[in-house]
ROTI-612557 format. One record per residue: x, y, z of N, C-alpha, C in turn; residue in one letter. Coordinates in steps of 0.001 Angstrom, whole numbers. Example, Ala and Ser with C-alpha at 12.3 -4.5 7.8 and 13.67 -1.06 7.14 Angstrom:
! ROTI-612557
[dodren [13190,-5690,7800],[12300,-4500,7800],[13200,-3300,7800],"A"];
[dodren [12850,-2250,7080],[13670,-1060,7140],[12900,30,7870],"S"];
! end
This chain:
! ROTI-612557
[dodren [-3479,-20039,-18913],[-4814,-20125,-19487],[-5855,-19513,-18547],"M"];
[dodren [-5721,-19803,-17248],[-6680,-19301,-16268],[-6678,-17773,-16234],"R"];
[dodren [-5492,-17157,-16344],[-5396,-15694,-16326],[-6125,-15090,-17526],"K"];
[dodren [-6061,-15742,-18680],[-6751,-15249,-19874],[-8259,-15283,-19670],"S"];
[dodren [-8737,-16353,-19059],[-10178,-16486,-18788],[-10616,-15414,-17809],"I"];
[dodren [-9829,-15216,-16724],[-10158,-14181,-15745],[-10166,-12797,-16394],"D"];
[dodren [-9178,-12542,-17258],[-9073,-11257,-17930],[-10305,-11014,-18810],"K"];
[dodren [-10706,-12037,-19574],[-11901,-11916,-20419],[-13152,-11712,-19570],"L"];
[dodren [-13232,-12434,-18459],[-14381,-12283,-17563],[-14416,-10861,-16998],"H"];
[dodren [-13265,-10340,-16603],[-13198,-8967,-16088],[-13632,-7973,-17162],"D"];
[dodren [-13162,-8172,-18375],[-13540,-7281,-19473],[-15061,-7297,-19674],"Y"];
[dodren [-15651,-8465,-19635],[-17097,-8588,-19806],[-17832,-7879,-18673],"E"];
[dodren [-17329,-8041,-17465],[-17924,-7394,-16301],[-17860,-5869,-16450],"L"];
[dodren [-16742,-5363,-16915],[-16582,-3926,-17128],[-17567,-3437,-18190],"V"];
[dodren [-17692,-4185,-19279],[-18641,-3801,-20339],[-20065,-3729,-19808],"K"];
[dodren [-20438,-4684,-18952],[-21776,-4668,-18358],[-21962,-3459,-17445],"Q"];
[dodren [-20913,-3121,-16702],[-20984,-1940,-15832],[-21141,-667,-16655],"C"];
[dodren [-20435,-585,-17755],[-20531,590,-18623],[-21965,746,-19136],"I"];
[dodren [-22654,-386,-19306],[-24062,-356,-19737],[-25008,-95,-18568],"K"];
[dodren [-24445,245,-17386],[-25213,592,-16173],[-25962,-597,-15572],"K"];
[dodren [-25423,-1799,-15726],[-26013,-3004,-15134],[-25673,-3034,-13639],"D"];
[dodren [-26689,-2845,-12783],[-26472,-2762,-11336],[-25909,-4054,-10756],"K"];
[dodren [-26312,-5179,-11292],[-25788,-6458,-10814],[-24293,-6576,-11143],"K"];
[dodren [-23903,-6061,-12286],[-22493,-6083,-12676],[-21663,-5201,-11747],"A"];
[dodren [-22220,-4039,-11350],[-21529,-3182,-10386],[-21259,-3948,-9094],"Y"];
[dodren [-22277,-4633,-8627],[-22138,-5401,-7386],[-21123,-6527,-7561],"K"];
[dodren [-21182,-7224,-8673],[-20233,-8315,-8919],[-18789,-7800,-8991],"N"];
[dodren [-18618,-6654,-9627],[-17290,-6054,-9728],[-16767,-5702,-8332],"L"];
[dodren [-17625,-5085,-7549],[-17243,-4712,-6180],[-16932,-5964,-5353],"Y"];
[dodren [-17795,-6942,-5430],[-17589,-8179,-4663],[-16284,-8873,-5048],"D"];
[dodren [-15963,-8847,-6316],[-14768,-9543,-6786],[-13483,-8863,-6319],"K"];
[dodren [-13455,-7542,-6301],[-12202,-6832,-6059],[-12123,-6088,-4728],"F"];
[dodren [-13208,-5922,-4028],[-13175,-5067,-2827],[-12254,-5607,-1734],"S"];
[dodren [-12159,-6907,-1573],[-11293,-7470,-535],[-9830,-7117,-749],"G"];
[dodren [-9346,-7344,-1968],[-7951,-7020,-2291],[-7702,-5520,-2187],"K"];
[dodren [-8647,-4746,-2691],[-8462,-3297,-2681],[-8534,-2737,-1258],"M"];
[dodren [-9360,-3367,-413],[-9451,-2917,976],[-8125,-3138,1703],"F"];
[dodren [-7454,-4238,1404],[-6158,-4478,2047],[-5153,-3393,1643],"S"];
[dodren [-5242,-2898,422],[-4392,-1784,-14],[-4754,-528,774],"I"];
[dodren [-6040,-275,907],[-6505,906,1650],[-6024,864,3098],"C"];
[dodren [-6041,-302,3697],[-5580,-439,5084],[-4101,-73,5218],"L"];
[dodren [-3306,-406,4207],[-1876,-91,4264],[-1620,1413,4249],"R"];
[dodren [-2530,2170,3658],[-2320,3604,3523],[-3127,4436,4513],"Y"];
[dodren [-3918,3808,5343],[-4780,4575,6232],[-4355,4415,7682],"S"];
[dodren [-4861,5321,8500],[-4522,5280,9920],[-5432,4340,10698],"S"];
[dodren [-6589,4036,10148],[-7503,3143,10858],[-8486,2479,9880],"D"];
[dodren [-9257,1570,10405],[-10198,769,9618],[-11231,1652,8909],"Y"];
[dodren [-11763,2638,9645],[-12815,3480,9062],[-12283,4369,7938],"H"];
[dodren [-11070,4855,8092],[-10460,5640,7007],[-10261,4769,5775],"S"];
[dodren [-9855,3517,6002],[-9670,2576,4883],[-10996,2348,4163],"A"];
[dodren [-12075,2234,4925],[-13401,2069,4306],[-13751,3285,3449],"E"];
[dodren [-13464,4476,3972],[-13737,5708,3217],[-12941,5749,1918],"D"];
[dodren [-11679,5372,2007],[-10816,5366,821],[-11358,4374,-207],"I"];
[dodren [-11744,3186,261],[-12287,2167,-643],[-13548,2678,-1333],"L"];
[dodren [-14441,3262,-565],[-15695,3779,-1128],[-15421,4864,-2162],"Q"];
[dodren [-14561,5794,-1799],[-14217,6880,-2718],[-13527,6337,-3977],"E"];
[dodren [-12645,5357,-3776],[-11935,4754,-4905],[-12880,4068,-5868],"G"];
[dodren [-13812,3278,-5342],[-14754,2588,-6228],[-15688,3569,-6924],"F"];
[dodren [-16008,4666,-6272],[-16824,5693,-6929],[-16072,6237,-8150],"T"];
[dodren [-14775,6482,-7981],[-13959,6955,-9103],[-13866,5896,-10198],"K"];
[dodren [-13719,4654,-9790],[-13641,3562,-10765],[-14911,3530,-11606],"V"];
[dodren [-16069,3561,-10952],[-17341,3492,-11677],[-17515,4670,-12626],"Y"];
[dodren [-17087,5863,-12169],[-17209,7050,-13018],[-16278,6997,-14225],"K"];
[dodren [-15158,6282,-14080],[-14133,6290,-15130],[-14020,4980,-15903],"N"];
[dodren [-14959,4076,-15738],[-14892,2792,-16451],[-14801,2971,-17965],"L"];
[dodren [-15429,4007,-18477],[-15385,4229,-19927],[-13973,4568,-20410],"V"];
[dodren [-13099,4941,-19484],[-11708,5261,-19843],[-10817,4026,-19847],"K"];
[dodren [-11316,2918,-19322],[-10533,1684,-19349],[-10419,1231,-20801],"F"];
[dodren [-9187,946,-21259],[-8934,669,-22675],[-8982,-809,-23048],"R"];
[dodren [-9293,-1672,-22083],[-9344,-3114,-22345],[-8009,-3619,-22872],"F"];
[dodren [-6955,-3074,-22314],[-5591,-3523,-22608],[-4969,-3877,-21259],"E"];
[dodren [-4469,-5041,-21131],[-3836,-5428,-19872],[-4842,-5762,-18794],"G"];
[dodren [-4369,-5766,-17590],[-5154,-6201,-16443],[-6095,-5116,-15945],"S"];
[dodren [-7365,-5464,-15805],[-8310,-4543,-15195],[-7958,-4336,-13722],"F"];
[dodren [-7544,-5418,-13072],[-7189,-5321,-11652],[-6049,-4323,-11443],"E"];
[dodren [-5080,-4316,-12333],[-3979,-3358,-12244],[-4468,-1929,-12403],"G"];
[dodren [-5375,-1711,-13329],[-5969,-388,-13553],[-6731,54,-12306],"W"];
[dodren [-7526,-853,-11776],[-8314,-588,-10570],[-7385,-285,-9391],"L"];
[dodren [-6354,-1085,-9235],[-5398,-911,-8133],[-4756,480,-8172],"R"];
[dodren [-4405,927,-9348],[-3777,2247,-9483],[-4734,3350,-9023],"R"];
[dodren [-6000,3226,-9356],[-6992,4223,-8919],[-7127,4194,-7400],"I"];
[dodren [-7164,3009,-6827],[-7295,2881,-5368],[-6061,3475,-4682],"I"];
[dodren [-4875,3165,-5160],[-3653,3707,-4568],[-3641,5231,-4691],"V"];
[dodren [-3997,5753,-5851],[-4032,7204,-6033],[-5064,7858,-5117],"N"];
[dodren [-6186,7196,-4912],[-7209,7716,-4001],[-6670,7732,-2572],"T"];
[dodren [-5972,6678,-2198],[-5380,6622,-858],[-4353,7739,-673],"A"];
[dodren [-3580,7999,-1711],[-2575,9063,-1633],[-3250,10430,-1520],"I"];
[dodren [-4304,10635,-2302],[-5053,11896,-2198],[-5588,12077,-778],"E"];
[dodren [-6133,11018,-228],[-6670,11053,1134],[-5558,11395,2117],"H"];
[dodren [-4424,10776,1935],[-3265,11020,2787],[-2822,12480,2695],"Y"];
[dodren [-2725,12981,1476],[-2246,14357,1272],[-3176,15374,1906],"R"];
[dodren [-4458,15090,1952],[-5408,16002,2576],[-5217,16058,4090],"K"];
[dodren [-4739,14962,4665],[-4730,14843,6117],[-3361,14936,6787],"N"];
[dodren [-2281,14810,6043],[-961,14761,6658],[12,15627,5875],"V"];
[dodren [880,16291,6599],[1946,17061,5974],[3268,16376,6291],"H"];
[dodren [4135,16280,5297],[5426,15631,5489],[6502,16696,5600],"M"];
[dodren [7469,16421,6438],[8586,17321,6611],[9882,16549,6416],"Y"];
[dodren [10919,17209,5900],[12199,16512,5762],[12691,16061,7134],"P"];
[dodren [13416,14954,7156],[13920,14421,8413],[15418,14268,8341],"I"];
[dodren [16000,13916,9467],[17451,13735,9493],[17862,12540,8657],"M"];
[dodren [19087,12600,8162],[19641,11501,7386],[20098,10409,8339],"D"];
[dodren [19690,9165,8098],[20095,8052,8952],[21082,7150,8228],"V"];
[dodren [21660,7631,7153],[22563,6819,6345],[23850,6427,7040],"G"];
[dodren [24287,7199,8026],[25548,6913,8673],[25415,6084,9942],"N"];
[dodren [24241,5623,10266],[24065,4849,11486],[24623,3451,11308],"T"];
[dodren [25140,2928,12415],[25690,1581,12381],[24544,580,12408],"E"];
[dodren [24627,-449,11594],[23566,-1441,11554],[23905,-2616,12456],"Q"];
[dodren [22935,-2977,13280],[23112,-4137,14139],[22663,-5377,13386],"E"];
[dodren [23196,-6516,13807],[22850,-7777,13151],[21538,-8317,13706],"K"];
[dodren [20676,-8722,12801],[19425,-9372,13182],[19635,-10867,13001],"I"];
[dodren [19352,-11611,14031],[19537,-13055,13964],[18464,-13704,13095],"H"];
[dodren [18859,-14731,12369],[17960,-15411,11436],[16709,-15952,12115],"D"];
[dodren [16831,-16434,13355],[15666,-17027,14011],[14555,-16000,14236],"Y"];
[dodren [14917,-14720,14365],[13894,-13686,14510],[13129,-13541,13200],"V"];
[dodren [13861,-13489,12101],[13219,-13352,10790],[12353,-14566,10472],"L"];
[dodren [12798,-15741,10906],[12018,-16963,10662],[10698,-16946,11420],"E"];
[dodren [10657,-16250,12551],[9448,-16196,13371],[8408,-15203,12834],"Q"];
[dodren [8878,-14244,12043],[7974,-13213,11543],[7090,-13743,10418],"L"];
[dodren [5833,-13390,10472],[4902,-13704,9393],[4558,-12403,8684],"E"];
[dodren [3955,-12508,7527],[3587,-11313,6746],[2718,-10373,7573],"A"];
[dodren [1796,-10925,8341],[903,-10066,9134],[1680,-9294,10197],"K"];
[dodren [2753,-9898,10728],[3591,-9209,11714],[4315,-8037,11065],"D"];
[dodren [4832,-8264,9881],[5552,-7205,9171],[4593,-6077,8793],"I"];
[dodren [3393,-6436,8320],[2407,-5407,7978],[2013,-4610,9210],"L"];
[dodren [1920,-5269,10358],[1593,-4571,11606],[2709,-3596,11985],"E"];
[dodren [3949,-4004,11770],[5076,-3104,12038],[5009,-1881,11122],"M"];
[dodren [4677,-2116,9862],[4557,-1002,8914],[3448,-60,9366],"I"];
[dodren [2352,-615,9868],[1229,204,10351],[1640,1070,11537],"K"];
[dodren [2669,648,12280],[3126,1405,13442],[4044,2563,13074],"N"];
[dodren [4434,2658,11816],[5236,3788,11359],[4350,5027,11286],"L"];
[dodren [4961,6194,11334],[4180,7418,11161],[3596,7412,9745],"S"];
[dodren [2520,8153,9524],[1877,8132,8198],[2816,8461,7038],"P"];
[dodren [3727,9403,7222],[4657,9763,6148],[5579,8620,5791],"G"];
[dodren [6187,8019,6798],[7091,6896,6564],[6328,5722,5960],"Y"];
[dodren [5160,5467,6500],[4335,4343,6047],[3964,4509,4578],"Q"];
[dodren [3563,5689,4193],[3129,5930,2817],[4279,5780,1832],"T"];
[dodren [5414,6397,2139],[6563,6287,1239],[7035,4834,1168],"V"];
[dodren [7101,4156,2309],[7524,2752,2328],[6599,1903,1460],"F"];
[dodren [5290,2062,1625],[4325,1307,821],[4486,1586,-668],"N"];
[dodren [4596,2850,-1016],[4706,3212,-2433],[5986,2673,-3055],"L"];
[dodren [7094,2760,-2334],[8380,2350,-2895],[8570,833,-2838],"Y"];
[dodren [8388,255,-1660],[8712,-1163,-1466],[7597,-2075,-1962],"V"];
[dodren [6369,-1755,-1648],[5262,-2665,-1969],[4698,-2389,-3365],"I"];
[dodren [4462,-1120,-3692],[3866,-786,-4988],[4913,-668,-6098],"E"];
[dodren [6164,-407,-5736],[7238,-356,-6729],[7407,971,-7452],"G"];
[dodren [6870,2052,-6909],[7037,3364,-7542],[8446,3886,-7297],"Y"];
[dodren [9040,4569,-8276],[10353,5192,-8057],[10186,6484,-7243],"P"];
[dodren [11278,6949,-6635],[11215,8158,-5800],[10728,9370,-6584],"H"];
[dodren [11104,9450,-7855],[10672,10594,-8671],[9143,10671,-8741],"K"];
[dodren [8508,9520,-8963],[7044,9496,-9048],[6408,9717,-7677],"E"];
[dodren [7010,9138,-6639],[6490,9334,-5280],[6528,10816,-4921],"I"];
[dodren [7614,11484,-5281],[7738,12907,-4958],[6632,13724,-5627],"S"];
[dodren [6278,13361,-6848],[5187,14064,-7543],[3844,13739,-6906],"K"];
[dodren [3644,12466,-6562],[2362,12051,-5983],[2096,12732,-4644],"M"];
[dodren [3137,12859,-3833],[2982,13393,-2486],[3359,14866,-2373],"L"];
[dodren [3791,15449,-3498],[4189,16855,-3537],[5325,17131,-2545],"D"];
[dodren [6364,16295,-2621],[7564,16433,-1802],[8772,16311,-2727],"I"];
[dodren [9938,16612,-2217],[11140,16455,-3037],[11550,14986,-3076],"S"];
[dodren [12358,14637,-4068],[12875,13267,-4145],[13723,12955,-2919],"E"];
[dodren [14481,13942,-2463],[15315,13762,-1278],[14481,13444,-49],"G"];
[dodren [13346,14113,86],[12463,13830,1217],[11900,12421,1103],"T"];
[dodren [11542,12021,-103],[11049,10664,-315],[12113,9646,94],"S"];
[dodren [13336,9893,-333],[14429,8971,-3],[14703,8947,1494],"K"];
[dodren [14669,10103,2131],[14940,10138,3569],[13791,9509,4357],"S"];
[dodren [12561,9703,3880],[11413,9055,4537],[11542,7539,4446],"Q"];
[dodren [11966,7034,3283],[12154,5596,3109],[13282,5088,4003],"L"];
[dodren [14385,5823,4028],[15521,5409,4862],[15118,5358,6334],"A"];
[dodren [14387,6349,6757],[13935,6396,8160],[12957,5260,8438],"R"];
[dodren [12052,4982,7509],[11104,3877,7682],[11850,2556,7826],"A"];
[dodren [12828,2338,6953],[13622,1105,7036],[14363,1021,8360],"R"];
[dodren [14939,2133,8786],[15667,2181,10049],[14738,1823,11215],"Y"];
[dodren [13551,2419,11244],[12604,2149,12332],[12101,704,12303],"L"];
[dodren [11866,174,11105],[11462,-1232,11002],[12570,-2142,11509],"L"];
[dodren [13801,-1800,11166],[14929,-2591,11641],[15004,-2543,13169],"Q"];
[dodren [14782,-1362,13752],[14785,-1248,15213],[13686,-2106,15832],"K"];
[dodren [12505,-2135,15215],[11411,-2971,15728],[11813,-4438,15710],"M"];
[dodren [12451,-4854,14633],[12876,-6249,14511],[13990,-6543,15520],"I"];
[dodren [14902,-5593,15709],[15963,-5777,16700],[15393,-5890,18111],"L"];
[dodren [14338,-5130,18385],[13676,-5237,19692],[13085,-6632,19880],"N"];
[dodren [12526,-7185,18811],[12031,-8561,18883],[13179,-9523,19147],"L"];
[dodren [14287,-9296,18454],[15474,-10135,18618],[15930,-10098,20077],"D"];
[dodren [15987,-8913,20650],[16398,-8772,22051],[15431,-9526,22955],"Q"];
[dodren [14138,-9414,22673],[13126,-10132,23458],[13302,-11640,23375],"G"];
[dodren [13587,-12153,22172],[13814,-13595,22011],[15051,-14040,22783],"Y"];
[dodren [16133,-13236,22700],[17369,-13612,23393],[17156,-13646,24910],"R"];
[dodren [16397,-12668,25404],[16132,-12619,26852],[15257,-13805,27273],"E"];
[dodren [14291,-14147,26434],[13392,-15262,26751],[14153,-16594,26756],"A"];
[dodren [15072,-16764,25797],[15836,-18003,25729],[16921,-18081,26796],"Y"];
[dodren [17343,-16932,27335],[18390,-16920,28366],[17860,-17372,29724],"A"];
[dodren [16551,-17287,29897],[15948,-17647,31194],[15842,-19128,31394],"K"];
! end
C-alpha cells in the first residue's frame, strides 16, 4: 500500500514539474538526489565528478519529464537517466582496452570470518579502488543488472571486453579480500 501512495505522490510531483512549478522541482530534487548521488559516486573517480554527473543527470531529467509515461516507477526511470549520464561521462573521460583472460587462475579460499567482517561500505570502497573500466563494468553488470550485450553497446566495447573486464574486476576484488584474510590471520597469529 505504501508503495502505491509513494508512486502516486511521485506522479503528482512530476505533473507539477511539467507545469514548471519551481517548488516541485526542488521537492523532486530533494527527494531523489541522495539516492542518485550514491549511484553517481559508484561511477565516478571522485566526489566532484559525482556532483557534476548528478547535476547533468537532473538537468536531463527536467528536460525530459514530458517523456515520462506515468507507467511504473518514476524512481526507476530517473535512475536509468542518471546511470546513462554517468556512462556518458565515463565514456568521455576513459578509454577501455581488452585485457588478459583470468579464467584459468587458481582460486584461493576466503575464510568466512573475513566475509563476516566486511560491511557494504567496505565492499563499495574496494569497488572504488578498481580502475574506472573495471569499476564501470562491475557496477553495470553486478549492481545495475545489465547484460553484457547492453553494456557493450553502452560503453562502445565488445561483449568479450565487457566479460573480461568483469572477470578481471572480480579477480581483483577477490585479491583485495584475500589480502584482508591474510592480514586477519597474521593479526590472530600474534
